[in-house]
MIDREN-396908 format. One record per residue (C-alpha): chain; x, y, z. Coordinates in steps of 0.05 Angstrom, whole numbers, m for minus. Each point is the difference from the previous one (the first is absolute). Example, Ala and Ser with C-alpha at 12.3 -4.5 7.8 and 13.67 -1.06 7.14 Angstrom:
<sites>
A:246:m90:156
A:27:69:m13
</sites>
This chain:
<sites>
A:478:m1624:m1530
A:m22:67:12
A:2:76:m34
A:54:45:34
A:34:67:m18
A:79:m8:1
A:61:42:m5
A:63:m35:m17
A:45:58:m4
A:m9:72:26
A:m18:52:m49
A:m63:39:m27
A:m78:m21:0
A:16:m51:m63
A:45:m46:50
A:m76:m16:29
A:m9:m65:m31
A:m64:m39:m2
A:18:m69:26
A:m26:m77:20
A:34:m12:60
A:m10:m63:34
A:m63:m9:57
A:21:21:71
A:0:m33:52
A:m10:24:76
A:49:m34:49
A:m4:8:85
A:m32:66:18
A:m10:20:m67
A:m68:11:m47
A:m23:m6:m68
A:m36:61:m27
A:m40:4:m57
A:9:80:m23
A:m58:34:m21
A:25:62:m5
A:73:20:3
A:19:81:13
A:56:40:m31
A:47:37:38
A:65:46:m28
A:32:m45:49
A:m6:m53:m55
A:47:37:m52
A:50:1:57
A:11:m68:5
A:m7:m5:m87
A:60:52:m8
A:34:m33:52
A:7:74:47
A:m26:m59:45
A:41:m60:2
A:m57:m65:m14
A:m1:m59:44
A:24:m42:m59
A:3:3:m73
A:m51:m17:m39
A:m46:21:40
A:m71:22:10
A:m15:75:12
A:m52:25:39
A:m23:9:76
A:m72:3:22
A:m53:m33:m19
A:m70:m32:18
A:m38:m66:m19
A:m14:m71:28
A:47:m53:39
A:m23:m56:m35
A:56:m50:40
A:43:10:66
A:49:m34:25
A:27:m37:64
A:m5:42:65
A:m47:53:m27
A:m45:28:51
A:m13:80:m27
A:m29:m11:m61
A:m52:m55:m29
A:m13:m37:m72
A:m72:46:m27
A:33:67:43
A:5:66:m37
A:72:32:12
A:40:54:m19
A:71:22:4
A:53:49:m8
A:62:m42:5
A:65:m30:m38
A:12:m1:m81
A:m55:m54:m39
A:m66:24:0
A:m4:11:m80
A:m17:m70:m7
A:m71:m46:m1
A:23:m25:61
A:51:9:53
A:20:m30:60
A:15:45:66
A:16:m13:76
A:m72:m3:26
A:18:54:54
A:2:49:m56
A:m71:m10:m9
A:m56:42:25
A:m68:m21:m7
A:m42:53:m50
A:m70:26:40
A:m60:m25:m34
A:m15:78:m23
A:64:12:m36
A:13:m37:m76
A:54:m39:m21
A:25:65:m47
A:m8:54:48
A:46:m49:48
A:55:m16:m55
A:m2:86:m14
A:15:24:75
A:37:m54:38
A:75:33:m12
A:m30:71:m16
A:m55:1:61
A:55:m37:49
A:48:53:m29
A:m37:61:18
A:m25:m35:65
A:70:m7:28
A:21:69:m31
A:m63:32:36
A:m4:m32:53
A:78:m22:24
A:54:30:m37
A:m38:71:11
A:m56:m6:42
A:m47:48:m27
A:m37:46:52
A:m60:44:m13
A:32:81:m24
A:55:m34:m35
A:22:28:m62
A:36:m49:m51
A:19:m16:m63
A:m11:m55:m44
A:42:m5:m66
A:m34:m44:m64
A:m62:11:39
A:m37:m31:m60
A:27:m53:2
A:m15:m81:35
A:26:21:62
A:m16:75:4
A:m68:1:m19
A:m11:m49:58
A:45:47:43
A:m34:58:m20
A:m65:m27:22
A:16:m35:67
A:55:72:23
A:m75:35:m15
A:m37:m41:50
A:58:3:52
A:m7:70:1
A:55:27:m43
A:1:60:m58
A:31:m44:m55
A:45:27:m58
A:6:m40:m59
A:52:3:m57
A:m17:m23:m70
A:19:3:m62
A:m65:25:m43
A:m56:37:14
A:m46:m62:m5
A:36:m37:48
A:2:64:45
A:m81:0:m6
A:1:m73:18
A:41:10:60
A:m40:55:21
A:m65:m46:m7
A:35:m51:47
A:16:44:64
A:65:48:m29
A:m27:83:24
A:51:16:m43
A:42:m31:m63
A:68:17:m33
A:14:m5:m69
A:71:m16:2
A:13:6:m75
A:m24:77:6
A:13:15:72
A:60:m2:52
A:m33:m40:47
A:46:30:63
A:m17:58:m26
A:m82:m6:3
A:3:m47:68
A:27:65:24
A:m55:44:m20
A:m50:m43:23
A:25:m21:68
A:17:73:6
A:76:m8:5
A:m9:m52:62
A:13:m74:m45
A:m31:m59:12
A:1:m48:51
A:21:m71:m47
A:12:m3:m68
A:m8:m65:m29
A:31:m17:m56
A:m2:m57:m52
A:42:46:m57
A:70:4:26
A:47:35:m46
A:m37:56:m40
A:m32:20:76
A:61:m3:37
A:24:54:32
A:m58:35:m2
A:m38:m44:41
A:40:19:62
A:m10:74:m20
A:m77:m15:17
A:14:m25:65
A:m11:35:64
A:55:m1:51
A:m7:m63:32
A:m37:m29:m68
A:3:m66:m32
A:18:m23:m56
A:m29:m74:m24
A:35:m24:m58
A:m39:m65:m20
A:11:m6:m71
A:47:23:m69
A:m46:11:m63
A:42:42:m22
A:73:m27:18
A:41:m12:62
A:27:56:37
A:82:3:11
A:35:m6:66
A:m29:56:46
A:39:47:53
A:m40:m15:56
A:26:77:40
A:m45:19:m47
A:m64:m21:36
A:20:51:53
A:17:54:m44
A:m67:1:m25
A:m39:m14:82
A:30:m62:23
A:m50:m39:m58
A:m12:m73:13
A:12:m47:m63
A:m17:m65:m3
A:m9:m57:m66
A:m54:m49:26
A:m24:m53:m32
A:m76:m46:7
A:44:m56:17
A:32:17:56
A:m62:23:36
A:m41:m58:m12
A:57:m51:11
A:m41:m24:51
A:m63:m40:4
A:m31:44:51
A:26:63:m43
A:m24:m22:m60
A:m75:m21:23
A:m17:71:40
A:37:35:m55
A:m47:m38:m60
A:m58:9:56
A:2:73:m3
A:6:5:m62
A:m69:m43:m25
A:m35:44:60
A:11:61:m38
A:m17:m23:m63
A:m60:m45:21
A:m27:67:32
A:15:39:m66
A:49:48:36
A:50:m26:m46
A:m22:m10:m79
A:39:m43:m43
A:5:23:m75
A:16:m59:m40
A:2:52:m57
A:43:m55:m53
A:m16:m79:m7
A:52:m37:m44
A:m4:m71:m23
A:58:m40:41
A:32:m18:m64
A:12:73:m22
A:45:20:63
A:54:32:m46
A:m58:41:m29
A:m28:26:69
A:82:12:17
A:10:40:m54
A:m63:42:22
A:22:4:74
A:73:22:m15
A:m31:41:m58
A:m45:46:50
A:m60:m20:m33
A:m34:m34:64
A:m42:33:55
A:m20:m39:58
A:3:m72:15
A:5:m48:m53
A:m5:m76:0
A:19:m61:m53
A:m56:m54:m10
A:26:m73:m5
</sites>
């Protein structure tokens, strides 16, 4: 038996139950990973509440982690026993050990720790595809990043800055504004006390931004569209404030022939080739110190419920990990 967090019914953080589960065993094409650290993401709360459908019920939440390969099934060539690996994959990470398809695992470079890898796989690869593929940031661009002091936000601010962009970030407090500025945001907007659409217009001289990277949704729509210049891109990659209702696409024409997309990491790394390339670029910028991963909160895995309360209460900044 091993320990894991199990969800038996959708609900609040209280449904995250510390439980014994059967020792997992890898089948063909699979590997067994013993976790050293597990990442916490807002995505995990969507599965817990039922906003996103879980693959089964009961289930174990969590989508990223890092650890050691301790066993492999038949036909595995991507990894071997003893390898240090990390992943961002399907639910099941909130466990001491878990089985995964071996082709979803990537090797951790020697100069990256387990904790750093676990804290950055989903958030860091999300920043990579947003900035390098969804809307490829160019030197001289001005962009807007919502929730700039969050896990994805702090990585994206640093990375976009090094790409030559002027970065505007929205935050919910002066403390978070200082944190975002320390990580590459040139301008910050406190959405609790300022109108972010008006401030973006002021900052850009009425021109607007080339792209808005939006993980907030309900509270930032349709304002995000009003921040864009003609032909600008709205990348809605999360919905921490709740989902947006149906959208009349003619609004995109009225506001300047805008592009709108609802990307997910899993689509961008669906192939093994894309996964390895995305992770490699992330590991490279982290190893070079271009992007620093700030693990600002650590919780024991058994205390996942409290971690969810703090995350949803906007009490966390940067990355958070769970330690088995």
